[in-house]
Steps between C-alpha positions, in 0.01 A plus 500: 500500500235249395275595212131562579272199458188530289231232528249475217192302603352373176700407190246580231533771235538784750724296732739407220514859375563624855791257536654620174462868589637453853805324357554759224484784753719301740261570787603179675494122488167353392297206630209404274232299684209312346298188582536381138797264500770593251356838398695721745815291458480519121440876490772568758753295302400659169541853641826409677640377169437846352731648767825464304350685202321762709789542745325440833626288789175453693422141592158355417336197659167331435318314776177349634614541861412814698810437715708625206358853533639524856634843582373664180523880499219535246215262412295567187181294484347409165365155595141431404277471196521773232205651316362356180281681244159587643620481861526793737774516762229438760412161346831369635419574865418156641782313326775750571398560863601140578831561324562813711446298818768252400739773383442711813583205724813424295626858526417521872702188576800573277530870413325701774726803448441528125339786310208331324351616170179327390394487134232228519147610404254623617791704628365719780315213669788254451764729651268565797457124552871434449589748774250337737620146421871591527470718809772731363486871588263683266775739386700199372217359286364684195339439164628579154220681323542876486846489341365281219176694452694828504751361249216410266348847547841661432551291187162598355557868588852511352368340182213749477728801556796360302743573783753295695362260761763645736322836503159358589404440862170341596317382808233232506320454831249255645451130441674308222190442292219663305452769767862625507538878499754643251556851638530773237576781749801316638623378160730723297713544190822685592320629810193624312178338637280319249201738540730788398616306194135465395460879532819546298353293218742207527207261520125500559309396810338225294839355404619526859187320623564224245859463626374478859257224402770316304719514810221341706461232234877459449525151647185375327625633165814284527305196625275534195796517264705218656194273548700251710616715792553850631766771492844417636773734368359826640382347831845349557677826416273688741569260788875514438482882519343464846750234614792714386364800693498286816837329452680824411307722746407732213202667673306477174152654490298220343128418502429151631248303703598595855338443837297806597410574860309823455694646205274639227208395721576127462515277810652149535523435127746479215433734210703686238653819643820701443778370726867550579695172469841471665694269731213515752256361244194720458649790693223750438162538335468831318168632630402697189194722491225384267229723356135399523490308171827318573386414853174353369686281249756399763225411750327288234827319437557444872146360534575250221814384685301486826255259336785269398653510849163405651475215250844378615378500861197297393719240327761470778372555853852554637506838322179628664 
């Protein structure tokens, strides 16, 4: 039986890390695509040469030709311009929208049956545009945001409580930006909700609020430290978790930017919601009940994404 084929569109920091992780986990053979001549070929060869030491047999190929992604089972899109210090994700809109058009057309022509995971920022607007440009079914196109934001939230919580990361679950909803909604009611340590842990004296509400804000600022914090780019290890790990859930039909419950058609009151938009990912792609959106405060924050986040989507329509009339 042939190994699955994983196409990575964009061979920058995230793309290279994705290729390495996919090979290490032996998820399938990897094609690394980029318009920069030599970059995908060089990274593919470098990673392939680590195979004998790491013990994987996956093949890796670098290319500038979309024809080489033909028949891919999974496409992970990182192509575009990353953030620099002082920039918001939204500042990238005009540049990366053009990139999504090119990528969408490439996927449509060569890998129309793929499960597509978008990482390019501003995430929620870019994944919406990518689905429109590619014409793929909405359940086969999603955005990597919630898994990463939740991982950051979990890391900060585990550090605060001095417990294993494995025992911390967390959900972050809404857009991948300053208005994201880290949910405390649906986040737990060993099944105990965060509000109960505050009552038990494990932490204070002030400390919890600071962790929530740090989660919202998680990407910007790393951009500020790196100065020449944005995060790539954690985003790549998060996308691989989603790809693995699809390829192995794991039915994982993971938050991601999924197409909503009425769920949580959202219509014809991509936004961060809890989903079930299996062989059918986004198989289900978990329609959780939000309290008044959560709903208000979620609605504010949705409105921010809506503004970006409208801006996309203004830039490219074919999306209107």
